[in-house]
C-alpha positions as CSV (number, residue, x, y, z in Angstrom):
1,M,-17.2,-1.2,9.1
2,S,-14.1,-0.7,11.3
3,E,-12.4,2.6,12.2
4,Y,-9.2,1.1,10.8
5,A,-8.5,-0.3,7.3
6,L,-5.8,-2.4,8.8
7,E,-4.9,-3.6,12.3
8,I,-1.9,-5.6,13.3
9,R,-2.0,-6.8,16.8
10,N,1.0,-8.3,18.6
11,V,2.3,-10.1,15.5
12,S,5.4,-12.2,15.8
13,H,6.9,-14.7,13.4
14,Y,9.7,-17.2,13.5
15,F,11.2,-20.0,11.5
16,G,12.3,-22.7,13.9
17,D,14.3,-20.9,16.6
18,F,14.9,-17.9,14.5
19,R,12.6,-15.0,15.3
20,V,12.0,-12.7,12.3
21,L,9.3,-10.4,13.7
22,D,8.7,-9.4,17.3
23,N,5.5,-7.9,18.6
24,I,4.4,-5.8,15.6
25,N,1.6,-3.4,16.3
26,L,0.1,-1.1,13.7
27,K,-3.2,0.6,12.9
28,V,-3.8,2.2,9.5
29,L,-6.7,4.6,8.9
30,P,-8.7,4.5,5.7
31,G,-7.1,6.7,3.1
32,Q,-3.6,6.6,4.4
33,I,-0.6,5.9,2.2
34,V,2.0,4.2,4.5
35,A,5.5,3.5,3.4
36,V,7.5,0.7,5.0
37,V,11.3,0.8,4.9
38,G,14.0,-1.2,6.6
39,P,17.3,-3.0,6.1
40,S,17.4,-6.1,3.9
41,G,16.3,-9.2,5.9
42,C,14.4,-7.2,8.5
43,G,11.1,-9.0,7.7
44,K,9.3,-6.6,5.5
45,S,8.3,-9.3,3.0
46,T,7.3,-11.6,5.9
47,L,5.0,-9.0,7.2
48,L,3.5,-8.4,3.8
49,K,2.8,-12.1,3.3
50,A,1.1,-12.2,6.7
51,I,-1.1,-9.3,5.9
52,L,-1.9,-10.8,2.5
53,G,-2.9,-14.0,4.3
54,T,-0.6,-16.4,2.4
55,H,1.7,-16.9,5.5
56,P,-0.2,-16.4,8.7
57,P,2.0,-15.1,11.6
58,S,3.2,-17.4,14.4
59,E,1.6,-15.2,17.0
60,G,-0.9,-12.3,17.0
61,E,-3.7,-11.3,14.7
62,I,-4.2,-9.2,11.5
63,L,-7.6,-7.6,10.7
64,A,-8.6,-5.9,7.4
65,D,-11.5,-3.5,8.1
66,G,-12.2,-5.3,11.4
67,V,-12.3,-8.8,9.8
68,P,-9.5,-11.3,10.8
69,V,-7.3,-12.3,7.9
70,R,-7.2,-16.1,7.9
71,G,-6.0,-16.5,4.3
72,P,-6.1,-14.6,0.9
73,T,-9.1,-12.4,0.7
74,R,-10.4,-9.7,-1.7
75,D,-10.2,-7.3,1.2
76,V,-6.4,-7.2,0.7
77,G,-4.9,-6.6,-2.7
78,I,-1.3,-6.6,-3.8
79,V,0.9,-5.3,-6.6
80,Y,4.3,-6.9,-7.0
81,Q,7.5,-5.4,-8.5
82,Q,7.1,-7.9,-11.4
83,Y,3.9,-7.2,-13.4
84,S,1.3,-9.7,-12.6
85,L,-0.4,-9.5,-16.0
86,Y,-1.7,-12.1,-18.5
87,E,0.3,-11.7,-21.7
88,F,-2.7,-13.0,-23.8
89,L,-5.1,-10.4,-22.5
90,T,-5.4,-6.7,-23.4
91,A,-5.1,-4.0,-20.7
92,E,-8.9,-3.7,-20.2
93,K,-9.3,-7.5,-20.0
94,N,-6.5,-7.8,-17.5
95,V,-8.0,-5.2,-15.3
96,S,-11.5,-6.7,-15.5
97,F,-10.3,-10.3,-15.0
98,G,-10.8,-10.2,-11.2
99,L,-14.3,-8.9,-11.6
100,K,-15.0,-11.8,-14.0
101,L,-13.9,-14.4,-11.6
102,D,-15.5,-12.8,-8.6
103,E,-19.0,-12.1,-10.1
104,S,-19.6,-15.0,-12.4
105,A,-19.2,-18.8,-12.2
106,L,-17.9,-20.9,-15.1
107,W,-21.3,-22.5,-15.6
108,E,-23.0,-19.1,-15.8
109,R,-20.7,-18.1,-18.6
110,F,-21.8,-21.1,-20.7
111,F,-25.4,-21.7,-19.8
112,L,-26.5,-18.1,-19.0
113,F,-24.6,-16.4,-21.7
114,P,-27.0,-13.5,-22.4
115,K,-26.9,-12.6,-18.7
116,Y,-23.2,-13.0,-18.5
117,S,-22.6,-11.0,-21.7
118,K,-24.4,-8.0,-20.2
119,L,-22.3,-8.4,-17.0
120,R,-19.1,-8.7,-19.0
121,R,-19.9,-5.4,-20.8
122,E,-20.3,-3.8,-17.4
123,H,-16.9,-5.2,-16.2
124,L,-15.2,-3.8,-19.3
125,R,-16.8,-0.4,-18.8
126,K,-15.5,-0.3,-15.2
127,S,-12.1,-1.4,-16.5
128,R,-11.9,1.3,-19.1
129,E,-13.0,3.9,-16.5
130,F,-10.2,2.8,-14.1
131,L,-7.6,2.8,-16.8
132,E,-8.6,6.3,-17.6
133,R,-8.1,7.3,-14.0
134,V,-4.5,6.0,-14.1
135,G,-3.8,7.8,-17.4
136,L,-4.1,4.7,-19.8
137,E,-7.3,5.5,-21.7
138,E,-5.4,5.1,-24.9
139,A,-4.0,1.7,-24.0
140,C,-7.2,-0.3,-23.3
141,G,-6.7,-2.5,-26.4
142,K,-3.0,-3.0,-26.0
143,Y,-1.4,-6.3,-24.8
144,P,1.4,-6.2,-22.1
145,G,4.1,-6.8,-24.7
146,E,3.0,-3.6,-26.5
147,M,3.3,-1.4,-23.3
148,S,6.2,0.1,-21.5
149,G,7.2,-1.0,-18.0
150,G,5.5,2.0,-16.4
151,M,2.3,1.4,-18.4
152,R,2.2,-2.3,-17.3
153,Q,2.7,-1.4,-13.7
154,R,-0.2,1.1,-13.9
155,V,-2.4,-1.7,-15.4
156,A,-1.3,-3.9,-12.4
157,V,-2.3,-1.1,-10.0
158,A,-5.7,-0.7,-11.7
159,Q,-6.1,-4.5,-11.6
160,A,-5.7,-4.4,-7.8
161,F,-7.8,-1.4,-7.0
162,I,-10.8,-2.2,-9.2
163,M,-11.6,-5.0,-6.8
164,K,-12.1,-2.3,-4.1
165,P,-10.0,-4.0,-1.4
166,K,-9.8,-2.4,2.1
167,I,-6.1,-2.1,1.7
168,V,-3.6,-2.6,-1.2
169,L,0.0,-3.7,-0.6
170,L,2.7,-2.5,-2.9
171,D,5.8,-4.6,-2.8
172,E,8.6,-2.4,-4.2
173,P,6.3,-1.7,-7.2
174,F,8.5,0.8,-8.9
175,G,11.9,-0.8,-8.3
176,A,12.4,-2.1,-11.8
177,L,11.5,1.2,-13.5
178,D,13.7,4.0,-14.7
179,E,13.5,7.4,-12.9
180,A,11.1,9.1,-15.3
181,M,8.6,6.2,-15.1
182,R,9.0,6.0,-11.4
183,E,8.1,9.7,-11.1
184,E,5.0,9.2,-13.2
185,L,3.8,6.4,-10.9
186,Q,4.6,8.4,-7.8
187,N,2.4,11.2,-9.1
188,M,-0.3,8.6,-9.7
189,L,-0.2,7.7,-6.0
190,L,-0.3,11.4,-5.0
191,K,-3.4,11.8,-7.2
192,F,-5.0,8.9,-5.3
193,Y,-4.2,10.6,-2.1
194,Q,-5.9,13.9,-3.3
195,E,-9.0,11.8,-4.1
196,N,-8.9,10.5,-0.5
197,L,-8.8,14.0,0.9
198,I,-11.8,15.0,-1.3
199,A,-13.7,12.0,0.0
200,K,-12.9,12.9,3.6
201,R,-14.1,16.5,3.1
202,E,-17.4,15.1,1.6
203,G,-17.9,12.7,4.5
204,R,-17.2,9.6,2.4
205,R,-14.8,6.8,3.3
206,P,-11.6,7.1,1.2
207,E,-11.2,4.4,-1.5
208,Y,-7.4,4.1,-1.6
209,T,-5.5,2.8,1.5
210,I,-2.0,1.7,0.6
211,L,0.9,0.0,2.5
212,M,4.0,0.3,0.3
213,V,7.3,-1.4,0.8
214,T,10.2,0.6,-0.8
215,H,13.9,0.9,-0.4
216,E,14.0,4.5,-1.5
217,L,13.8,6.9,1.4
218,N,13.0,9.9,-0.8
219,E,10.2,8.0,-2.4
220,A,8.8,6.9,1.0
221,I,8.7,10.4,2.4
222,Y,7.5,12.0,-0.8
223,V,4.6,9.7,-1.7
224,A,3.4,8.6,1.8
225,D,1.7,10.6,4.6
226,R,3.3,8.2,7.1
227,V,6.6,6.3,7.2
228,I,7.1,3.0,9.1
229,G,10.7,1.8,9.8
230,M,11.4,-1.8,10.7
231,S,14.7,-2.9,12.2
232,R,16.5,-5.2,14.6
233,F,18.7,-2.3,15.8
234,H,16.9,-1.7,19.1
235,N,17.1,-2.7,22.7
236,D,15.3,-6.0,22.2
237,G,16.8,-6.8,18.8
238,H,17.7,-10.3,19.8
239,L,13.9,-11.1,19.8
240,G,13.5,-10.0,16.1
241,A,12.7,-7.0,14.0
242,T,9.9,-4.6,15.0
243,I,8.7,-1.1,14.2
244,V,11.3,1.3,15.5
245,Y,10.1,4.4,13.5
246,D,6.5,5.6,12.9
247,R,6.1,9.3,12.1
248,P,4.0,11.4,9.8
249,C,5.4,12.9,6.5
250,P,4.8,16.2,4.8
251,I,1.9,16.1,2.3
252,F,2.7,16.9,-1.4
253,H,0.4,17.7,-4.2
254,P,1.0,16.1,-7.6
255,D,1.6,19.6,-9.1
256,D,4.1,20.6,-6.4
257,E,7.8,21.1,-7.3
258,R,9.7,17.9,-6.6
259,D,12.0,19.3,-3.9
260,Y,13.5,16.6,-1.7
261,G,15.4,19.2,0.3
262,K,12.1,19.9,2.1
263,F,12.5,16.7,4.1
264,V,16.2,16.2,4.4
265,T,16.0,16.3,8.2
266,Q,13.4,13.5,8.4
267,R,15.4,11.5,5.8
268,E,18.5,11.6,7.9
269,E,16.6,10.9,11.1
270,L,15.0,7.9,9.4
271,R,18.4,6.6,8.1
272,R,19.9,6.8,11.6
273,A,16.9,5.4,13.5
274,V,16.3,2.4,11.1
275,F,19.5,1.6,9.2
276,D,22.4,2.4,11.6
277,E,23.3,-0.9,13.3
278,E,25.5,0.9,15.8
279,Y,22.6,3.0,17.1
280,I,20.8,0.9,19.6
281,K,17.8,2.7,21.1
282,H,14.5,1.9,22.8
283,R,12.2,0.4,20.3
284,D,9.6,3.1,20.9
285,K,11.8,6.1,20.7
286,Y,10.7,7.1,17.2
287,V,7.2,5.5,17.3
288,T,5.3,8.8,17.7
289,F,2.7,8.9,14.9
290,W,-0.4,8.8,17.1
291,G,0.9,11.3,19.6
292,E,1.8,13.7,16.8
293,L,-1.6,13.2,15.1
294,S,-3.3,14.1,18.4
295,Q,-1.1,17.2,18.8
296,L,-2.0,18.3,15.2
297,A,-5.7,17.7,15.9
298,G,-5.5,19.8,19.1
299,S,-3.7,22.6,17.3
300,V,-6.4,22.7,14.6
301,A,-9.2,22.7,17.2
302,N,-7.5,25.5,19.2
303,A,-7.0,27.6,16.0
304,G,-10.7,27.2,15.2
305,T,-11.7,28.8,18.6
306,H,-9.8,32.0,17.9
């Protein structure tokens, strides 16, 4: 088991002579929720596809829990903006579908039916349990067409997490939802983060590690504990987009008042560092996450000695 849920090492990608990504390096700890922001066309989707394993990078290496990603794997899950649900399956059967494919073969379902039937009941039990965790215990028997957009997206999140991947990618998952539904799902992620904190305190490895692409800066800072900004607006921008911003965010509890004014300074810094095409700076100027983390750890250690 690796120290990191995700490692991106010297990843570059290009299409012909056009370089999209240049020397991306990133390490994500288990239990982190990392938001990725950046201007349109900066390569966020290209990076997600490389992590997912569907479009390997031109250069460099990506590892999920220390294992190189050579293609799609159950170690990396994804939730898209458009709900990836089967219209002919109920919520509980949609969520359990991955378990069915992963833990039983077609011939077993026909020729070892008693054994498969017992396994299937267990899959549905796990599915119902996870739907309860995302607030959908009353929707287990509903079909996608009978659910709201927010409900369908929560089913899609449960569908991804029930497979227990090392990291889940969220590709603008709330972009098609209205504000009320968006806030519900943001709170769901904050609850996942609280479960991660409990696991850490108990000495367990956190279950939910998330890399979320979003175009909403308020959402990025509010939901995540760390924000990554990708851009070409840096001193080597002709080589492609890279990470030009990597800083921690304030931690919010699901029951906290939703006060975006608490992070207005960071939001403006992020907007300038990542989105201002006239502000050309050294690519590492705002890449300070690990240094700030070390300072925080040192402060906590010093406080404990007094």
